[in-house]
C-alpha angles and dihedrals in degrees: 000000000000111000093222091054090050091051092050093050095050092047091052091050092052096043110034114194118257119260113273115261117218111247137175115277112266122240109260116258117264116268095225122236091342093061115124115243111250113235139148111273112228116184117209120231118260094261095050091043090054090048091045091228132132115273122207091206094221115172133274089001131009120237096258096049090046090051097051096034095243125149107260112217113185130181114270091206121092106223096181092095094055117108117248094255092054091048091052091051092049090050092051091048089051091050090049091051091051090048093052092047091048097054110129095023129098134206092263092059091046092051092047091050091052091057093057116090111259092234091059094045090052087070088073092068098127093216087066094059094076131055113276131232117257092254091056092047088054088060092065112120091232092060092040092055090046090055095040094257089291110149119222114245140161093260091055091050106034100179103119097093093045092051095047091048093052092048093057108098139164109244117234123224101256100147100057092093125021107190116201094241093048092045092052090053091051091048092050090051092048096050095040100045108018112024093046090072095046112025097195097137136061104242099211095046092045092052090050091048093050091047091050093049092048091049095052097034135252109302132162098272125123088248090058090051091051091048093053092049092050090050092048092053092041090054097051096039119099135181114277097230119059090004121164124223113256106213124205093248095054124108090237092058092046091051092051089050091053090055092048096047090051089050092050090059088059097043092078091060089057096055114114097015091106089207130146092246090053091055091046094049093048091050094048089048088055091050091053091048089053091049088055093044096248095139102168094050088046090054090052092051092050091048090051090050090052090050090056091051093060091079096051112120092213089062100039094049099031116157133157092256095039094107093050091062094058133082122234095278091047092051092050091049092048090048091052092049094049092045095054091044093053094044094049092045098052092041092052092047093053094049093042090058095044094048093047092228116182093237123203097312105213092031095048094100092057098050104040095085132064130260113279095238139062119238114253115246114232121256129224102196096128098043121102116246114244137143095268094046093048091052090049092048092051091052091045092049092052092048093050092048088056093041095054092041091053093047093051091049093049091051091048091050092049092052093047091049091053091050090052093049095052097045115128125204117242116246092350094296126140113294095224098084091049090045091051091057090049091049091054089057091047092050090057091050090052090050091051090050092050092048091052094057118113117252093257090058099036115138092204091092117087116268091243089070095051121124118206098278095049089043091058092043092051089051091055089048091056091047089060092051091049089055093049095050099034098097091054094049090048090048091052095049101037103016132107124310089240125122097231111188093209103127096181089063092045091050091053089050089052090050089051094053090047090051090056091051091044091052091059093046095047094048094047095097090057098048092108098032116110111212145128095290103036095110092049090049091052092049094048093047090048091052090050091051091052092048091051092048091049092048092046093050093045090051094047094048095043091240089138121044088192092061091047089071093053133056122230114255113272114260097020095129092054088050091054090052090051091055089051089056090045092058092045090054093056101029093109091059099070139359091240091060093047090052092048091050092053094045092050091048090050093050093046092052090051090048094051090046089051091052092048091053 
């Protein structure tokens, strides 16, 4: 053993070290010339960070944001206690974020953007280029000030329990006996008022199927399920003109519910068959759920119908000449498969957007559009001509004219919406002038589309003469115009307090306000009509009423210098009152409608009080 080691050991044994005393952590040793300088970390507000300028961090608003009237958002985290290395990492991450966001831009664009007033550049927020949801419209300053900055909430409008209680009913036994005369009436109602908007069935074959099921009795076959769904929709369907409101506590509604509940018991037996009748039954179940304002179940039914369509040969092997290779039965089968696919697709897309569902995340880009082909109408070359067949063919021809017209309009709207979303301002200027030129091009496309419509679907006739198909088509047409003019209406109500002498933009704003008034007037005949799109109609009319109220209040209180130079459309206040009555008519159908009725009433009372003062 080493003598020194022995000496050390013995000394330690004789003189043990004292117990360690807790002490404050020592400052880390300097890192030499590579050490980071220690300084207080001051984070610029979001506006100054975007401009890459120095921020004085004054509270509650920095000097620049206070000068231009922008909202100053500053970090709520105190970074002064961070060590220098952490601060350097945070700075590099911030630089990397700015670099990623700035890809595709140069210094000239950045400099030009800095010279534009912040209030004008805020108009380029892409989320403001498309129509808002009702909840977002209610956040507008004009409506907040009208309501005294009070936010709508469930406690302020406690109607959910009352609505759910009134919608709970005991179904009646309406499917025990299906008499021939009664069945014929239900079939006539179905094909005249429901099927005409979504021609997914062959009328003659469906009538034969229903007659056969009624003759042998309701069993558990797919044909029985289809029969019950047709009878449920035929019971609840009413003529478009001079229709009467079918309330939830009426015998008619209870009978329709009994048919539907019996059909739901048979839907489970269809799952997994991947047959045409499964897709048809799932779609019709979704249509009934929409007629009774059950939107989430309706979305599930439409999704299940779409899942069935994935196995159809006419969709998997679709080509331009695919139909020419088939015989008459093959063409009719392909037409039926494409029809149900298109109907389920567009119905699912509409509900998906209204419900605000998250979608499929990474696959969202691939499924937001519409299929690249039109469904093929069925042919009747081999059928004998007789009175019944000719009546069926006329009804089928009218339904397919509407069907193809609606599909073409939906695809046109989707393409226009995408062009609006991807628009880029020139030289960092406001996007509105560029958007105005694009809207002029879109208006011409809409005019060309309207002129190409067949006579039976022509929108040249006055709205008072519309039957149900033209009524729905005209509603879609107005929806497109709302989308085109929305950025200019939003700019006028919530835009800068600058008196911009740009009359083309003001004229587009005026067109937008007129389109909101026109929507309410055009939809007036269908205010009491229960159908597939009633809920969507109520929501769109309610949004238009809120936009008109916001514009009227902004104009009256001089909150918008743009609106001061333009008068509100004549009759807008009467239109708002009509929408209030519309929501009150249907408020027992769903909690959302009850809440909207109470909010509109609240806003209208505040508006009348404001005028009186």
